[in-house]
C-alpha positions, 0 to 999 in steps of 0.5 A, a space after each residue: 500500500 502506497 501513501 503520498 506524504 506532504 512535507 511542510 517546513 516552518 521557518 522561524 527563529 526556532 529550528 525548522 520542523 517537518 511533519 507529514 500527512 496522509 491524504 485520502 481523496 473522494 469525489 462524486 465521480 470517483 471509484 470505490 473499487 479502484 485503489 485506496 484514495 491516496 492518489 488524487 487522480 484515483 479518488 474514492 467515490 463515497 465517504 463511507 468507503 473513505 471512512 473505512 480506509 481511515 479506520 484501517 490506517 489509524 491503529 498504526 498511524 503516526 501522521 495526521 489523516 485528511 479526507 479531502 472532498 472534491 467539489 460536488 454533492 455527496 448524497 447519503 441515504 443514512 448517516 455517516 457513523 463515527 465511533 472510537 474506531 474512527 477517531 484520532 488521538 492527541 498526536 494524530 488528527 483526522 480531518 474531513 475537509 472540502 478542497 474548496 470551501 463550501 463546494 463539497 456538499 454532504 446532502 440528505 436529499 434527492 433532486 426532484 425532476 420530471 415535472 408535468 402539469 397534468 391538469 393545466 392548473 399550475 400544480 405540477 407533479 413529479 415522481 419520487 421514490 414510493 414511501 419517501 417521507 419528508 416534512 420539507 421541500 427546498 426550492 432554489 435553496 429556500 424552504 417551500 410551504 407545506 400545503 396549508 390553510 390560510 388560518 384557523 377560521 371555523 375551528 372551535 373546541 368541541 368537548 374536552 377530550 380531543 374534539 373540535 368542530 371544523 369548517 365544512 371543507 375539512 370533511 372533504 380532505 382525502 387523507 384526513 389522518 395525515 392532516 395536522 393542526 397547528 396551535 401556537 400560543 404564548 411561547 409554544 407551538 403544538 402540531 398534531 394529527 387528526 384521527 377521524 372526522 364525523 360530519 364536522 366533528 374532528 377527533 384528534 389522535 389520542 396519543 397527541 392529545 394526551 401529551 398536549 393536555 398535560 399542563 400547566 400551559 397545555 392545549 386545554 388552557 383557555 388561551 390555547 383553544 384556537 387553531 392557528 392553521 391546518 396543513 398537509 392535504 393535497 386539497 389545501 395546495 392552492 397558493 404559490 410555493 406550496 407543496 404536497 407529498 403523496 408518499 404512498 403513491 410516490 408523487 410530489 405536487 408543487 405550485 411554483 411561484 411565478 418567477 420560478 422556472 420549474 424545469 431549471 429550478 433546483 428542487 430538493 426533497 430531503 429524505 435523510 433525518 441526519 447526516 453524521 452521528 458521533 458516538 464515543 468519537 474524538 479528535 475529529 475535524 470537519 472543515 469547509 463542508 456544506 451540510 444540507 437537506 435533512 428532514 425530521 419525521 417524528 412530528 408526523 407520528 402519533 406524538 406529534 410535536 409537543 414542545 414545552 419550550 424551545 424544542 424540548 419535547 414531551 414524547 411519553 404520554 405514560 405520565 400523569 402531570 407535566 412535572 412527572 412528564 419532565 422525566 421523559 423530555 427529550 431534545 429535537 435531534 440534529 442534522 449532526 448528532 453527537 454523544 460521548 464525544 470529545 475534541 470534535 471541531 466543526 469549522 468553516 462549514 455551512 449548515 443549510 436546509 436542515 429540517 431539525 436542529 443543525 448540530 446537537 451535542 448531547 450527553 458526555 460531550 466535552 472539549 468540542 468546538 463549533 467555530 466560524 460556521 454559517 447556519 441558514 434555513 434551519 427548521 429548528 435550532 442552529 446549535 443545541 448542547 446538553 441533555 435535559 435528563 443530565 441535571 445531576 449527570 455522572 462524570 461520564 455523562 457531563 457536558 463540559 468545556 464546549 465552545 461555540 465561537 464566531 458563527 453566523 446564524 440566521 433564519 432559525 425556527 422556520 418550521 418549529 417556531 418556538 426554538 432558540 438559535 443556540 440552546 444549552 441546558 445542563 452544562 458546565 462551562 459552555 462558552 458562547 462568544 462572538 456569534 451573530 444571530 438574526 431572524 429567529 422565531 423565538 429566543 436568541 440564546 437560551 441557557 439553563 433549564 428546569 424552572 428550579 424543579 431540580 434545584 435544592 431550593 425550589 423558588 418557582 411553582 413550590 406547591 404544584 408537585 414540581 419539586 423533584 427532591 434533590 439534595 445537591 445542586 445541578 451540574 450547571 455552572 461557569 457558563 459564559 455568553 459573551 460578545 454576541 450580536 442578536 437581532 430580530 428575535 421573537 419574530 413569531 412567539 414571545 416571552 423571549 429574550 435575546 439571552 434567556 436563562 432558566 434555573 440556577 446558574 452559579 458563576 454564569 456570566 452574560 457579558 457585552 452582548 448587543 441585542 436590538 431591533 425586535 418588535 412584538 411577535 405575530 403570535 404568542 405573548 409579548 414580554 420581549 427582553 434583551 436579557 431575560 432571567 426567568 424562573 429560578 435564575 440565580 448566581 448569574 453576573 449580567 454586565 455591560 450588555 446593550 439593548 435598544 429597540 427591543 419591543 415597542 410594547 409595554 415598557 416593562 418588556 425590555 432590558 433585564 426582566 425577572 419573571 415575577 411568577 409566584 416568587 419574584 426572583 429579583 436582584 438578590 439572586 443575581 449580580 447586575 453590573 453596568 448595562 446600557 438598555 433602553 425602553 421598548 422602541 427607544 435608543 439606537 446604535 449611536 447610544 451603544 458604547 464602542 465595545 458593544 458595537 464590536 460584538 458578533 462574528 468577527 472576520 479577523 478571527 480566522 482560527 479556533 480559540 481556546 476557552 482560556 484565551 476567551 476567558 482572558 478577554 472577559 472584564 473583571 468579575 463583579 462582586 458576588 452577592 451573598 445569596 448567589 450560591 445554591 444551598 447544597 443539602 436537605 434536612 436529612 443528608 448526613 443522617 443514618 437510615 435502616 431498612 427491613 430489607 437490604 438495610 445496608 443500602 437504606 442510607 442511599 435514599 438520603 445521602 444526596 448522591 444521585 448515583 445511589 439508591 435503595 432497592 428492597 432486593 430481588 422479588 422483594 415487594 415491600 420494605 420499611 425504612 426508618 431514619 433517625 434525625 437525632 432531634 425530636 424538635 426537628 420541624 417537618 413541613 413536607 416530603 418528596 419521595 422518588 421511586 426508581 433505580 439507577 441504570 448505567 449512571 442514569 436515574 430510571 423511574 418507576 411510575 406504576 404499582 407503588 404505594 407508601 406511607 410516611 410516619 413520624 415518631 419520637 420514641 420509635 414505638 408510637 407512630 403517627 401517619 403523616 402521608 398515606 398513599 397506601 390504598 391506591 397504587 401509583 399510576 403514571 407518577 414516580 415522584 410524590 411531593 407531599 405537604 403536611 401540617 408542621 410536625 415535630 419528630 425525631 424518627 421518620 418511617 417509610 413503608 413502601 410496597 410494590 403492587 404491580 410491575 416487573 421492575 424492582 422496588 426501589 427508592 431513588 431519594 427521600 427529602 424532607 422540608 422544614 427546620 432543624 431543631 425547631 419546635 412549633 412552640 418556639 417558631 
């Protein structure tokens, strides 16, 4: 096997250093059956074959390996998968790069040709593979409109269990079970399928409806009673630039705009849902490539599209409340998806015509860099980091030290209007710097999650069973949002921010961001803010940001807004520095300091930076307020517990460690746990108990067939029942918040029973609220 080596010399005041690389060439006109791709005159044809060659070289490689993509389109029917076997190391980098920036296109779409106007009515049709599914069509690089009604006139709620009265034309639609209703309200968008129609009475898909009704802020609320529009029926194809896909019969219909020549237009139907999957990969670079033409078909299924906020999806209807349903929330996937991967670099690429999120880095993502890319024409978010179930992640699942630097992001949330341009949830030291963001349906940069549900000290929704009962802080800390330029956000939905935060974010910094030019949205609530610190925001430093012409609505909807909700978060939890902010509709660029006018993507930044280099550019930290740190323990942490079954593990439910739990034992269906708090004057006001176990470092909840009681005692002999869930087994609920009349006690006893289910009887955690050593008589 022969490899071509390229030697470069570096001349400086130090001796010259020579190094070599291995190049593997790929071209759409290449041949996978001839050679190994190392000769530029004999390139391979597919990226799959090139990846096989890289994999064979890596075990003995001492040189960097480049896969050089010649100009052209590389169409994928399934994603390229990269694992540890495809990875470089500290001394060997593997790079997939375009020979000419932007000219090599990895596409998940098919080009549609052979158009005919059968009926002479301006609606053209063309053949596509039978069974092809897609929710997008791109014409000359722009998203076309799925056939839809103009609005939701004539629709009204008819009964409480998924029924609507529909306008007369709906009964004539030929594919009623493929038709979707779209409901937009406040900051949310729901999409769900119709099940049937009888006369003018429509019955919604039951799975969708069960999810959509989970509240608060569900589809059954008064403000969500309307229908915004319906889509996906051939009979609705009546406007220019609309399309309809008859998947079963392999036909695509399109009504072109008057200035589009359908025979010369480039019309792409995306059929792949992702392009690249990274799982356990490391030391891989992707440079100068255009990634395009993906779809995402999950919303076409029974679950529809039920977004709690910013593309965070309810997908499991087997929960009773939204608070329990949070345990099944998942992120919208991406055109690029990565888990457990590190030292991945995406640089100088273009992401366009993506039917979901552009890049999604999930659990276990560390030391990755997204640098100097362009994101345009994206149905969801451009970039998402973190997993909403990683609030107390084990070290292996932690998303940490990732950098989003110097990207240009525009035209975001084209289909899923509630998505943010950049979103990161439960992460440690995500750094978002020098990005330019414009034209976004909802929020510019969204950070954090949870509304304090997972924090030690809940401050939002304290008595609606939202409390998850954790005794240790979430993993969120050290996140930085710095020198970004954000404009024209909240175009369609409100209650949004240029930079928006949820939950505790110790040592988080929002600094020197320029936010401007946003008006009230077309749908949803107003409340448009430059920097929006929503429920539970705590531990943040907000300094030297500027905002002008952010909403011409109520003057409260500007600047740094604290959501009052049920508990006014206020300055006590955050440190606010010197910000230049104007009431809605006021101010201009002339009012902004010079350092703010330099925010956003900078063409002079031409190579990736390190987090340490960016931290050196930050202004001095502000002085923390005393209450910026989150409390770390609940009342029971540090005490001992015993159990009638598997007693040696009983303390696991009160140790504050989410990686431990108590289990009664194999085929043991009942157990008693007694906790000695060592002081009869401890005052208890409530408890949280969570049933489940830990599997592969992740909490897994038991939602069915559990009953329990909680009792108190001063002498361990005479017991008083405080909470009684003994008569009815749990259904669709794993976490129970129980508020009681204030009670003094030394001992607590949990009696738990498994009444059904194949899983073990286990308790993940038990948390008590109240005051230590405080009797009712003295306070």
